[in-house]
LUMDORO-36453 format. One line per field, with one value per residue (C-alpha): x, y, z; residue in one letter. Coordinates in pm, whole numbers, plus 50000, padded with zeros to 5 digits. Layout:
// LUMDORO-36453
u: (X, ...);
v: (Y, ...);
w: (Z, ...);
seba: (A, ...);
//
This chain:
// LUMDORO-36453
u: (50000, 50135, 50212, 50181, 50365, 50119, 50259, 50133, 49935, 50207, 50580, 50605, 50488, 50172, 49937, 50146, 49998, 50160, 50426, 50488, 50730, 50815, 51103, 50911, 50787, 50904, 51224, 51170, 51515, 51570, 51705, 52041, 52052, 51966, 52272, 52490, 52350, 52423, 52783, 52814, 52730, 53079, 53261, 53349, 53499, 53400, 53505, 53427, 53454, 53479, 53414, 53237, 52913, 52649, 52797, 53159, 53159, 53309, 53012, 53230, 53452, 53159, 52970, 53282, 53358, 52995, 52907, 53231, 53421, 53097, 53234, 52996, 53073, 52955, 52986, 53031, 52929, 53032, 52737, 52399, 52476, 52251, 52464, 52461, 52242, 51931, 51872, 51529, 51336, 51338, 51449, 51767, 51932, 51768, 51512, 51788, 51974, 51668, 51656, 52026, 52004, 51736, 51928, 52226, 52004, 51867, 52223, 52320, 52014, 52140, 52510, 52472, 52636, 52528, 52508, 52623, 52641, 52784, 52610, 52806, 52603, 52708, 52727, 52840, 53167, 53488, 53835, 54046, 54003, 54102, 53797, 53582, 53690, 53593, 53233, 53219, 53275, 53578, 53582, 53214, 53252, 53554, 53348, 53078, 53330, 53487, 53139, 53067, 53405, 53354, 53002, 53061, 53414, 53574, 53882, 53979, 53903, 53926, 53910, 53806, 54017, 54368, 54412, 54548, 54454, 54426, 54089, 53945, 53709, 53777, 53518, 53676, 54021, 53868, 53704, 54047, 54209, 53929, 53941, 54308, 54250, 53945, 54139, 54370, 54125, 53879, 54134, 54215, 53997, 54084, 53916, 53542, 53520, 53147, 53086, 53230, 52906, 52764, 53059, 53416, 53732, 53829, 54139, 54102, 54393, 54473, 54366, 54409, 54335, 54136, 54340, 54360, 54501, 54314, 54541, 54861, 54994, 55012, 54960, 55337, 55362, 55077, 55245, 55570, 55427, 55125, 55345, 55366, 54987, 54763, 54543, 54195, 54005, 53645, 53513, 53419, 53093, 52868, 52654, 52429, 52339, 52354, 52557, 52910, 53003, 53034, 52669, 52564, 52772, 52610, 52263, 52378, 52544, 52234, 52034, 52199, 51939, 51929, 52287, 52239, 52474, 52313, 52593, 52653, 52713, 53064, 53170, 53512, 53832, 53829, 54122, 54097, 54414, 54476, 54759, 54857, 54790, 54805, 54814, 54972, 55067, 54937, 55150, 54901, 54550, 54319, 54249, 54603, 54670, 54303, 54112, 53768, 53655, 53463, 53793, 53835, 53554, 53626, 53437, 53329, 53474, 53159, 52947, 53162, 53117, 52744, 52695, 52914, 52689, 52390, 52571, 52667, 52306, 52145, 51934, 51805, 51498, 51415, 51552, 51339, 51507, 51800, 51584, 51669, 52040, 52004, 51831, 52113, 52369, 52167, 52184, 52563, 52573, 52358, 52605, 52879, 52952, 52795, 52998, 52976, 52992, 52737, 52491, 52564, 52551, 52243, 52048, 52181, 52102, 51747, 51682, 51813, 51597, 51291, 51382, 51443, 51083, 50939, 50795, 50608, 50499, 50341, 50138, 49982, 49783, 49473, 49632, 49991, 49955, 49779, 49798, 49873, 49567, 49402, 49293, 49472, 49318, 49583, 49582, 49800, 49924, 50133, 50212, 50457, 50545, 50712, 50642, 50834, 50595, 50542, 50315, 50235, 50201, 50145, 50203, 50330, 50314, 50568, 50295, 50021, 50024, 49892, 49989, 49760, 49770, 49701, 49866, 49781, 49957, 50069, 50012, 50208, 50095, 49774, 49770, 49654, 49496, 49293, 49227, 49281, 49239, 49502, 49520, 49834, 49945, 49872, 50240, 50372, 50647, 50594, 50787, 51042, 51392, 51593, 51864, 51604, 51418, 51632, 51788, 52156, 52426, 52552, 52799, 52633, 52297, 52184, 52146, 52173, 52091, 52408, 52231, 52092, 52434, 52546, 52205, 52093, 51729, 51470, 51352, 51003, 50734, 50536, 50661, 50513, 50701, 50585, 50667, 50676, 50771, 50968, 51006, 50968, 51229, 51143, 51186, 51100, 51063, 51021, 50849, 50762, 50401, 50368, 50100, 50012, 49774, 49702, 49775, 49586, 49910, 50191, 50013, 50122, 50267, 50425, 50521, 50631, 50368, 50415, 50283, 50179, 50050, 49669, 49673, 49913, 49964, 50139, 50240, 50221, 50561, 50875, 50994, 50768, 50915, 50746, 50896, 50695, 50494, 50179, 50039, 50053, 49808, 49949, 49778, 49782, 49651, 49518, 49493, 49361, 49562, 49257, 48879, 48695, 48959, 48852, 49033, 49176, 49463, 49681, 50009, 50279, 50491, 50734, 50661, 50621, 50441, 50068, 49807, 49440, 49238, 49412, 49285, 49048, 48848, 48860, 48654, 48768, 48534, 48714, 49073, 49267, 49022, 49173, 49081, 49263, 49281, 49402, 49559, 49676, 50023, 50128, 50505, 50693, 50803, 51176, 51368, 51359, 51376, 51168, 51009, 50640, 50492, 50154, 49998, 49685, 49530, 49320, 49174, 49414, 49725, 49930, 50047, 50285, 50412, 50355, 50342, 50621, 50607, 50889, 50771, 50999, 50966, 51314, 51299, 51044, 50807, 50941, 50745, 50872, 50700, 50882, 50800, 50532, 50755, 50844, 51106, 50941, 51145, 51045, 51258, 51375, 51351, 51273, 51220, 51168, 50962, 50733, 50715, 50984, 51010, 51189, 51335, 51391, 51724, 51807, 51532, 51517, 51270, 51368, 51043, 50838, 51086, 51045, 50669, 50716, 50842, 50575, 50709, 50472, 50661, 50598, 50757, 50870, 50798, 50937, 50678, 50739, 51094, 50985, 51123, 50790, 50673, 50988, 50993, 50704, 50925, 51148, 51391, 51436, 51608, 51768, 51752, 52056, 52252, 52023, 52312, 52389, 52037, 51823, 51943, 51731, 51918, 52149, 51846, 51707, 52035, 52001, 51652, 51762, 52056, 51841, 51602, 51897, 52015, 51674, 51674, 51601, 51770, 51898, 52015, 52206, 52268, 52550, 52640, 52904, 53209, 53162, 52880, 52756, 52502, 52691, 53040, 52940, 52684, 52721, 52725, 53099, 53375, 53333, 53526, 53364, 53583, 53558, 53640, 53409, 53385, 53272, 53283, 52943, 53068, 53379, 53437, 53279, 53446, 53260, 53475, 53243, 53073, 52916, 52766, 52385, 52354, 52493, 52292, 51956, 51702, 51870, 52202, 52406, 52650, 52855, 52554, 52372, 52620, 52554, 52362, 52426, 52393, 52615, 52838, 52894, 52896, 53032, 53173, 53276, 53407, 53786, 53821, 53599, 53633, 53657, 53288, 53202, 53227, 53326, 53101, 53204, 53510, 53541, 53764, 53811, 54090, 54436, 54313, 54339, 54048, 53767, 53631, 53401, 53106, 52891, 52958, 52745, 52778, 52593, 52486, 52303, 52034, 52011, 52207, 52349, 52420, 52613, 52622, 52777, 52658, 52423, 52093, 51922, 52015, 51990, 51645, 51460, 51644, 51511, 51848, 51749, 52062, 52038, 51684, 51798, 52082, 51865, 51604, 51878, 51979, 51621, 51600, 51905, 51843, 51510, 51656, 51980, 51946, 52253, 52473, 52821, 52879, 53221, 53544, 53703, 53985, 54045, 54148);
v: (50000, 50337, 50583, 50939, 51220, 51432, 51772, 51898, 52217, 52362, 52365, 52316, 52038, 52218, 51930, 51651, 51481, 51550, 51293, 51151, 51355, 51336, 51584, 51863, 51660, 51794, 51635, 51355, 51231, 50910, 50908, 50794, 51091, 51322, 51189, 51262, 51616, 51662, 51552, 51795, 52086, 52051, 52050, 52392, 52330, 52426, 52272, 52412, 52184, 52367, 52251, 52365, 52171, 51958, 51604, 51726, 51696, 51399, 51266, 51011, 51281, 51511, 51229, 51144, 51502, 51584, 51264, 51121, 51441, 51639, 51945, 52185, 52072, 52264, 52227, 52541, 52459, 52744, 52672, 52502, 52267, 52448, 52357, 51980, 51706, 51562, 51188, 51203, 51456, 51733, 52022, 52201, 52534, 52718, 52445, 52184, 52415, 52415, 52034, 52000, 52261, 52055, 51732, 51889, 51993, 51639, 51508, 51738, 51634, 51280, 51322, 51594, 51879, 52233, 52385, 52713, 52854, 53155, 53359, 53185, 53017, 52680, 52785, 52441, 52263, 52466, 52332, 52565, 52829, 53111, 53038, 53007, 53350, 53511, 53411, 53423, 53759, 53634, 53919, 53870, 53495, 53560, 53811, 53550, 53294, 53545, 53628, 53260, 53218, 53527, 53419, 53046, 53096, 52762, 52650, 52429, 52452, 52159, 52168, 51877, 51976, 52101, 52438, 52284, 52057, 51753, 51890, 51788, 52087, 52459, 52526, 52257, 52413, 52762, 52654, 52559, 52882, 53087, 52889, 52972, 53340, 53352, 53176, 53479, 53754, 53668, 53787, 54111, 54406, 54584, 54311, 54355, 54601, 54656, 54311, 54422, 54598, 54250, 54018, 54027, 53925, 53562, 53356, 52976, 52782, 52577, 52487, 52134, 51948, 51624, 51426, 51057, 50805, 50974, 51282, 51085, 50943, 50589, 50375, 50365, 50745, 50762, 50512, 50708, 51048, 50928, 50878, 51257, 51303, 51329, 51022, 51001, 50676, 50769, 50414, 50398, 50267, 50492, 50287, 50585, 50603, 50227, 50280, 50319, 50651, 50471, 50373, 50726, 50864, 50628, 50745, 51105, 51050, 50874, 51194, 51320, 51137, 51385, 51286, 50913, 50896, 50618, 50474, 50141, 50132, 50068, 49921, 49898, 50101, 50380, 50621, 50981, 51172, 51541, 51754, 52081, 52391, 52699, 52816, 52630, 52278, 51987, 51678, 51419, 51552, 51774, 52000, 51989, 52303, 52409, 52433, 52277, 52302, 52580, 52716, 52886, 53120, 53353, 53221, 52909, 52651, 52660, 52595, 52294, 52154, 52215, 52040, 51748, 51712, 51680, 51412, 51219, 51223, 51134, 50818, 50736, 50571, 50900, 51186, 51453, 51388, 51606, 51911, 52084, 52029, 52151, 52466, 52522, 52485, 52730, 52987, 52954, 52999, 53312, 53472, 53476, 53787, 53786, 53579, 53343, 53036, 53170, 53224, 52889, 52674, 52850, 52745, 52390, 52363, 52493, 52241, 51956, 52083, 52058, 51704, 51574, 51658, 51512, 51859, 51851, 52184, 52214, 52462, 52342, 52535, 52404, 52466, 52470, 52818, 53151, 53494, 53818, 53957, 53615, 53433, 53112, 52847, 52712, 52400, 52424, 52119, 52127, 51837, 51793, 51425, 51455, 51540, 51867, 52158, 52346, 52643, 52766, 53140, 53270, 53214, 53490, 53478, 53664, 53769, 53868, 54180, 54042, 53755, 53469, 53464, 53122, 53062, 52692, 52429, 52141, 51828, 51512, 51354, 51558, 51733, 52086, 52121, 52404, 52598, 52966, 53193, 53447, 53687, 53737, 54102, 54265, 54341, 53996, 53883, 53588, 53270, 53301, 53154, 53459, 53405, 53405, 53722, 53944, 53878, 53791, 53712, 53392, 53353, 53515, 53533, 53879, 53902, 54247, 54177, 54082, 53871, 53640, 53560, 53208, 53080, 52758, 52863, 53117, 53135, 52977, 53200, 53189, 53106, 53073, 53143, 52952, 53131, 52885, 52851, 52531, 52459, 52832, 52928, 53102, 52920, 53031, 52778, 52888, 52649, 52691, 52690, 52387, 52210, 51853, 51606, 51237, 51018, 50684, 50501, 50712, 50851, 51202, 51401, 51743, 52028, 52388, 52661, 52927, 53275, 53314, 53580, 53606, 53495, 53289, 53294, 52990, 52962, 52612, 52647, 52834, 52846, 52885, 52795, 52921, 52696, 52848, 53161, 53024, 53159, 52937, 52889, 52993, 52850, 53027, 52882, 53138, 53000, 53172, 53193, 53312, 53331, 53566, 53667, 53833, 54045, 54046, 53853, 53973, 53884, 54147, 54116, 54346, 54527, 54293, 54027, 54039, 53840, 53770, 53848, 54142, 54043, 53795, 53834, 53568, 53503, 53253, 53211, 52949, 52937, 52704, 52746, 52747, 52887, 52796, 53083, 53058, 53326, 53309, 53459, 53581, 53593, 53839, 53732, 53713, 53497, 53676, 53609, 53794, 53758, 53706, 53790, 53693, 53962, 53933, 54260, 54242, 54555, 54770, 54577, 54369, 54016, 53814, 53536, 53167, 52877, 52619, 52321, 52071, 51753, 51462, 51217, 51268, 51648, 51900, 52026, 52347, 52634, 52920, 53196, 53242, 53527, 53422, 53476, 53266, 53298, 53320, 53236, 53280, 53006, 52954, 52575, 52295, 51932, 51599, 51338, 51400, 51083, 51023, 50785, 50881, 50650, 50845, 50821, 51029, 51278, 51582, 51810, 51732, 51546, 51855, 52072, 51856, 51882, 52259, 52241, 52004, 51655, 51381, 51235, 50897, 50798, 50438, 50182, 49834, 49658, 49901, 49784, 49565, 49597, 49617, 49883, 50094, 50090, 50340, 50618, 50853, 50847, 50679, 50903, 50795, 51048, 51175, 50912, 50634, 50385, 50481, 50461, 50223, 49878, 49705, 49874, 49574, 49376, 49652, 49704, 49424, 49544, 49908, 49824, 49604, 49901, 50107, 49831, 49820, 50192, 50353, 50652, 50612, 50922, 50858, 51153, 51185, 50921, 50932, 50718, 50519, 50294, 50201, 49918, 49763, 49817, 49898, 50171, 50183, 49945, 50003, 50060, 50384, 50491, 50748, 50985, 51269, 51525, 51821, 52175, 52387, 52731, 52775, 53017, 52817, 52815, 52524, 52401, 52211, 51903, 51755, 52057, 51854, 51588, 51568, 51639, 51988, 52054, 51877, 52018, 52315, 52465, 52474, 52765, 52924, 53139, 52829, 52797, 53145, 53194, 52848, 52819, 52674, 52453, 52310, 51949, 51681, 51330, 51339, 51013, 51006, 50715, 50578, 50344, 50451, 50387, 50707, 51053, 51330, 51624, 51903, 52008, 52241, 52293, 52504, 52765, 52610, 52257, 52034, 51992, 51767, 51612, 51346, 51560, 51458, 51129, 50980, 50627, 50451, 50109, 49893, 50109, 50353, 50600, 50585, 50921, 50974, 51327, 51474, 51825, 51956, 51958, 51877, 52229, 52412, 52301, 52386, 52720, 52795, 52808, 52837, 52681, 52377, 52313, 52338, 52092, 51849, 51857, 51765, 51470, 51344, 51398, 51187, 50939, 51082, 51197, 51003, 50658, 50539, 50831, 50753, 50867, 50710, 50894, 50929, 50703, 50578, 50867);
w: (50000, 49902, 50180, 50050, 50220, 50411, 50494, 50829, 50829, 51046, 50991, 51365, 51593, 51697, 51629, 51781, 52088, 52419, 52490, 52837, 53041, 53407, 53408, 53580, 53876, 54214, 54344, 54596, 54699, 54894, 55250, 55108, 54871, 55163, 55348, 55047, 55033, 55404, 55350, 55061, 55293, 55445, 55108, 54968, 54626, 54270, 53938, 53593, 53291, 52955, 52599, 52283, 52240, 52408, 52430, 52452, 52830, 53012, 53209, 53396, 53538, 53616, 53792, 53997, 54099, 54182, 54369, 54507, 54582, 54636, 54457, 54289, 53935, 53629, 53255, 53045, 52689, 52461, 52227, 52237, 51948, 51699, 51398, 51430, 51290, 51452, 51477, 51642, 51434, 51173, 51398, 51296, 51385, 51676, 51740, 51757, 51995, 52222, 52219, 52296, 52571, 52740, 52684, 52862, 53152, 53177, 53171, 53457, 53658, 53612, 53694, 53958, 53770, 53681, 53332, 53175, 52819, 52639, 52369, 52091, 51820, 51680, 51316, 51199, 51150, 51127, 51070, 51282, 51552, 51317, 51104, 51417, 51542, 51211, 51290, 51669, 51837, 52027, 52278, 52358, 52407, 52628, 52827, 52882, 53001, 53240, 53369, 53441, 53615, 53829, 53921, 53976, 54120, 54025, 54214, 53923, 53551, 53311, 52931, 52714, 52415, 52340, 52166, 51843, 51552, 51778, 51887, 51548, 51516, 51508, 51777, 51996, 51983, 52018, 52345, 52487, 52367, 52523, 52848, 52899, 52822, 53052, 53329, 53340, 53246, 53525, 53782, 53599, 53710, 53384, 53179, 53145, 53437, 53374, 53525, 53859, 53947, 53999, 54069, 54195, 54015, 54063, 53998, 53975, 54123, 53812, 53461, 53324, 53002, 53026, 52774, 52682, 52440, 52155, 52173, 52114, 51789, 51924, 52231, 52275, 52280, 52530, 52761, 52737, 52825, 53023, 53329, 53364, 53364, 53669, 53699, 53853, 53893, 53816, 53820, 54186, 54329, 54536, 54779, 54852, 54483, 54430, 54113, 53991, 53835, 53503, 53532, 53628, 53339, 53089, 53189, 53163, 52826, 52696, 52739, 52419, 52213, 51926, 51855, 51898, 52197, 52394, 52610, 52779, 53154, 53283, 53613, 53771, 53748, 53488, 53465, 53345, 53258, 53322, 53187, 53355, 53145, 53365, 53726, 54014, 53913, 54122, 54165, 54289, 54357, 54156, 54457, 54590, 54794, 54788, 55115, 55070, 55433, 55608, 55739, 55399, 55516, 55806, 56109, 55923, 56165, 56381, 56074, 55988, 56337, 56338, 56004, 56113, 56415, 56180, 55977, 56290, 56415, 56082, 56080, 55728, 55881, 56060, 55846, 56015, 56351, 56242, 56169, 56503, 56443, 56083, 56201, 56452, 56171, 55966, 56247, 56257, 55881, 55898, 56139, 55874, 55669, 55324, 55078, 54783, 55006, 55253, 54969, 54801, 55112, 55252, 54943, 54967, 55339, 55301, 55024, 55244, 55530, 55309, 55202, 55555, 55639, 55320, 55263, 54931, 54780, 54437, 54233, 53909, 53647, 53473, 53132, 53014, 52863, 52916, 52757, 52946, 53119, 53140, 53458, 53556, 53780, 54019, 54235, 54548, 54736, 55056, 55285, 55572, 55614, 55954, 56316, 56281, 56347, 56020, 55960, 55611, 55661, 55309, 54939, 54713, 54332, 54120, 53877, 54127, 54339, 54668, 54899, 54993, 55376, 55528, 55869, 55851, 56061, 55836, 56043, 55975, 55646, 55624, 55286, 55232, 54888, 54747, 54425, 54365, 54067, 53965, 53672, 53466, 53424, 53089, 53033, 53127, 52890, 52657, 52737, 52459, 52518, 52621, 52360, 52078, 52175, 51954, 51617, 51644, 51391, 51234, 51519, 51820, 51991, 52096, 52475, 52630, 52995, 53182, 53444, 53175, 53030, 53110, 53215, 53048, 53017, 53130, 53485, 53515, 53367, 53690, 54039, 54385, 54708, 55017, 55343, 55632, 55996, 56064, 56435, 56488, 56227, 55896, 55567, 55216, 54934, 54573, 54331, 53963, 53848, 53620, 53423, 53522, 53370, 53421, 53123, 53119, 53037, 53184, 53489, 53596, 53309, 53368, 53141, 53203, 53225, 52956, 52877, 52513, 52275, 52255, 51891, 51679, 51305, 51162, 50802, 50666, 50500, 50606, 50244, 49943, 49605, 49289, 49023, 48738, 48677, 48834, 49164, 49470, 49751, 50089, 50393, 50730, 51052, 51299, 51653, 51963, 52284, 52478, 52442, 52205, 51952, 51628, 51375, 51024, 50866, 50580, 50411, 50381, 50064, 49884, 49559, 49262, 49463, 49533, 49726, 49673, 49880, 50044, 50392, 50557, 50882, 51153, 51466, 51730, 52024, 52236, 52358, 52132, 51843, 51495, 51156, 50836, 50587, 50227, 50010, 49651, 49612, 49267, 49202, 48979, 48632, 48695, 48944, 49277, 49652, 49912, 50256, 50327, 50667, 50810, 51030, 51243, 51360, 51678, 51839, 51639, 51747, 51504, 51594, 51380, 51606, 51546, 51789, 51779, 52015, 52061, 52231, 52310, 52595, 52739, 52781, 52906, 52636, 52484, 52329, 52114, 51920, 51588, 51355, 51107, 50808, 50507, 50240, 49897, 49591, 49227, 49077, 48720, 48721, 48479, 48578, 48407, 48583, 48877, 49090, 49350, 49644, 49965, 50229, 50549, 50728, 51034, 50947, 50718, 50539, 50180, 50095, 50175, 49985, 49676, 49705, 49697, 49339, 49217, 49280, 49391, 49687, 49847, 50177, 50155, 50422, 50464, 50251, 49960, 49887, 49597, 49247, 49067, 49309, 49285, 48904, 48891, 49035, 48840, 49131, 49466, 49721, 50047, 50331, 50517, 50709, 50590, 50583, 50944, 51083, 50873, 50968, 50704, 50421, 50419, 50300, 50077, 49890, 49629, 49535, 49515, 49290, 49069, 49038, 48912, 48681, 48515, 48443, 48777, 48938, 49296, 49486, 49809, 50041, 50289, 50547, 50816, 50756, 51076, 51198, 50850, 50849, 50556, 50411, 50051, 49986, 49607, 49312, 49270, 49529, 49718, 50029, 50258, 50459, 50705, 50434, 50434, 50302, 50593, 50427, 50267, 50004, 49912, 49536, 49346, 49026, 48754, 48679, 48418, 48259, 47977, 48205, 48192, 48566, 48503, 48187, 48185, 48225, 48402, 48299, 48621, 48656, 48931, 49019, 49142, 49428, 49564, 49888, 50035, 50413, 50687, 50468, 50121, 50231, 50457, 50466, 50100, 49954, 49937, 49692, 49420, 49125, 48762, 48703, 48892, 48744, 48985, 48897, 49134, 49329, 49626, 49927, 50233, 50233, 50248, 50181, 49873, 49635, 49753, 49435, 49582, 49689, 49390, 49214, 48936, 48795, 48515, 48642, 48393, 48237, 48526, 48736, 49087, 49254, 49576, 49717, 50029, 49942, 50212, 50028, 50359, 50471, 50139, 50019, 50344, 50338, 49987, 49808, 49442, 49291, 49518, 49393, 49030, 49082, 49279, 49001, 48754, 48973, 48973, 48596, 48514, 48235, 48126, 47789, 47767, 47915, 47725, 47831, 47956, 48313, 48351, 48341, 48682, 48792, 49144, 49370);
seba: (M, R, Q, S, L, V, R, S, L, L, P, V, L, L, L, L, P, L, L, P, L, L, A, Q, A, P, E, K, P, S, A, A, K, V, L, Q, D, L, Q, K, L, N, V, L, G, N, V, L, Y, V, A, A, H, P, D, D, E, N, T, R, L, I, A, H, L, A, N, E, K, L, Y, N, T, A, Y, L, S, I, T, R, G, D, G, G, Q, N, L, I, G, P, E, I, S, E, N, L, G, I, I, R, T, Q, E, L, L, Q, A, R, R, T, D, G, G, Q, Q, F, F, T, R, A, N, D, F, G, Y, S, K, N, P, E, E, T, F, T, I, W, D, K, E, Q, V, L, S, D, M, V, W, V, I, R, K, F, R, P, D, V, M, I, T, R, F, P, P, D, E, R, A, G, H, G, Q, H, S, A, S, A, I, L, A, E, E, A, F, K, A, A, A, D, P, K, R, F, P, E, Q, L, K, H, V, E, V, W, Q, P, K, R, L, L, W, N, T, G, V, W, S, F, K, S, Q, E, E, F, E, K, Y, G, K, E, L, M, K, I, D, V, G, G, Y, N, P, L, L, G, E, S, Y, G, E, V, A, A, R, S, R, S, M, H, K, S, Q, G, F, G, A, A, S, A, R, G, T, S, I, E, Y, L, Q, H, T, A, G, E, K, A, Q, Q, E, L, F, E, G, I, N, T, T, W, S, R, V, K, G, G, E, K, V, Q, Q, A, I, Q, K, V, I, D, Q, Y, D, P, S, K, P, A, A, V, V, P, A, L, L, A, A, R, K, E, L, Q, K, L, P, D, S, H, W, K, H, T, K, S, K, E, L, E, Q, V, L, Q, H, T, M, G, L, Y, L, E, V, T, A, D, D, Y, A, A, A, P, G, Q, P, V, Q, L, Q, V, E, A, I, N, R, S, E, V, P, V, T, L, Q, R, I, T, Y, N, F, A, G, S, D, T, T, L, N, I, H, L, K, N, N, E, P, L, A, Y, S, T, R, K, T, L, P, Q, R, M, A, Y, T, Q, P, Y, W, L, R, E, K, G, T, L, G, M, F, A, V, Q, E, Q, Q, L, V, G, K, P, E, N, E, P, A, A, Q, A, T, F, T, L, Q, V, A, G, E, P, L, Q, V, Q, V, P, V, V, Y, K, R, T, D, P, V, E, G, E, V, Y, R, P, F, V, V, T, P, P, V, F, V, N, L, R, E, Q, V, L, M, F, A, N, G, E, P, K, Q, V, Q, V, L, V, K, S, G, K, E, S, I, K, G, D, L, K, L, D, L, P, K, G, W, R, T, K, P, A, S, V, P, F, N, L, E, A, K, G, A, E, Q, S, I, N, F, M, V, Y, P, P, K, K, Q, E, E, A, Q, L, K, A, V, A, T, V, D, G, K, A, Y, S, L, G, L, N, E, I, N, Y, K, H, I, P, A, Q, V, T, F, P, E, A, T, A, R, V, V, K, L, D, L, Q, K, Q, G, D, K, V, A, Y, L, M, G, A, G, D, D, I, P, A, S, L, Q, Q, I, G, Y, N, V, T, L, L, K, D, S, D, I, R, L, N, Y, L, K, Q, F, D, A, V, I, L, G, V, R, A, Y, N, T, V, D, R, L, R, Y, Y, Q, P, T, L, L, E, Y, V, K, Q, G, G, N, L, I, V, Q, Y, N, T, S, H, A, L, V, M, P, E, V, G, P, Y, P, L, Q, L, S, R, Y, R, V, A, V, E, D, A, A, V, R, L, L, A, P, S, H, P, V, L, N, T, P, N, K, I, T, Q, K, D, F, E, G, W, V, Q, E, R, G, L, Y, F, P, S, E, W, S, K, E, Y, T, A, I, L, S, S, N, D, P, G, E, P, S, R, D, G, G, L, L, V, A, K, Y, G, E, G, Y, Y, V, Y, T, G, Y, S, F, F, R, E, L, P, A, G, V, A, G, A, Y, R, L, F, A, N, M, I, S, L, G, K, N, N, R, S, G, N, A, A, G, S, S, I, K);
//
């Protein structure tokens, strides 16, 4: 049975069902974990791990430092991973950065670390730090790193990468270069003095590089020089956690699902190696010469003694019995002068105090979203599961002007539950990720507010502060307002509460291709964020483009109601690119934000409000054939892009890989990384090649050179490599200018390679047999020509095409020349089935 591609009404995941998620449930630590947290109160040490991307961090080392040594351990990722690939869905760029941000936060919740970022954008692969610094604002990234150091105050810094070519990626080596500069600059009051209104200068004790066998030329070289390296066994077992750090690390690492980084657990000895880089060199221990007791704080010895008394008295069967001793330790802590450690440990102690009593505080909303000025129904739950006397005095909401005064005694295991109704302020900000609120550059996000820099995500949109008396002592606990529902299969499902615009306008497509002179229908979904929304919708277009009708009224009575509105858009006669914008006018105010939801089981649901704009391209394009089949790999948006220019696209399923079925298609296309992710391709391959042999056209897009499901991806020998051309405007040379793929039905010229985004291509073949013709050549500055980015071979009566050029980025971005070249690839053999595609010898 044929499975036709159905393009969602929205380019976002608006209509997807909510997926199970438990990430926002209140923390309920075990008695063993409470003991570990008590022990941590007497450890005053900070470690900052630094690298370039999500997944670069060493989760084994972080788990060891955070849970064995009990140091406050943080990972500073320079970027959010926006420029990578996505193995779990179609999101790329900013949306992928949101996913990877949340995956990092889930990883830190797992291994016990904290998370920081800079404002740098992951613009894609770069080959050296010099190239990276032409795109990143180096001084601004350095400023962000200094800010994090001054705020977090690490005693020790550790980099994942060296500052040279061994790092394997320009952003990797750049992260090490910046770390060493920031290590020094953070202590210099002349560097970034504007920060000193909020923080003080800080000098970490030492900077080290977390190296390993991979950084040496051979095992022999590693064994020779490895004797000089500091060694840490991170393979220990933690009985309080019931796991080894290798097991914790594997769970943490496996949170990077968008990158396919599921990891196996490890048990037993595991050595990490550290090489001194800067500061005072340690001979044996990471924190050698660093005081990690309360004696580093003036007057802190009494605090140390008081906390040790709590630890000595702690009985895991009766955690609440230590509450009086904890409160006494808190009083000693409050006597100290204001300092970083007083602030840090006060927060930690108050959280442990809450957990010893089994104190559960929660505020849930009746919907996951509300617009400014709208009422929100809240359900409050508070329960004290101990004999400790607790009085709930009042609850304060950060969005409501008045307190709710209660003065209720919370008896042991008797829940307090009630509903209340609060109204959001009219000027309340929408819940947009702070780094996406303003338009940045290719290399940097625009964030003006200093206090936001470094934060992994926004503060909760709505928060409640519970003011309590615990055994006569004051305690304030801040909790986020969340949305909770009961799923019939998963049970309780949480997601963050968000503040949204009152009306959304979502364009069906982010890019609209006009492949001929005909008008195209443009569909806009108007959705209400509150009750009783009515107004008019129009499309803004530049001169030369026009729409019919000029505007359309809409009337949405219920919150969440939708109305689909169609316009006909008429393009100009000549090839041209422009921007279309959907605008809804309500009560004289214009709204042009869409609704974008990202829902995956392993992270909290995320919501953004992108501008309702689309790139419109009047394209000079010819095509031959109209039926193509597409076998998805890791996930991309090429099928929808091909539909844009008039192709009838069928998504293949397992039962479709039959020769007689495939022969109806003008081309069969394999999605990106198909030979890495579709295990059954090893069984499909004979049928696909027979399809080619009998006159078909098979187009294979890029695959990574490792973890292939089968050794041979083509009909003739073909060796994949890690060669890539990272500079998107690198020159492209036509090696076979008379070949049909460059001439039929579109004449491909240098102009077709203008305006490409992020990169030319990746994982180009390095060797191929003489049956393949190399069509194009390109290279990054200072590198040899990479000729394997587009290879075409005649096989029987048909054509086999392998391409490493990044069509999966270019087509969704509306790059005209990429569409023209892809149409030629699909058209191969339509006019010249006996054409000779051979000509290239083994490379």
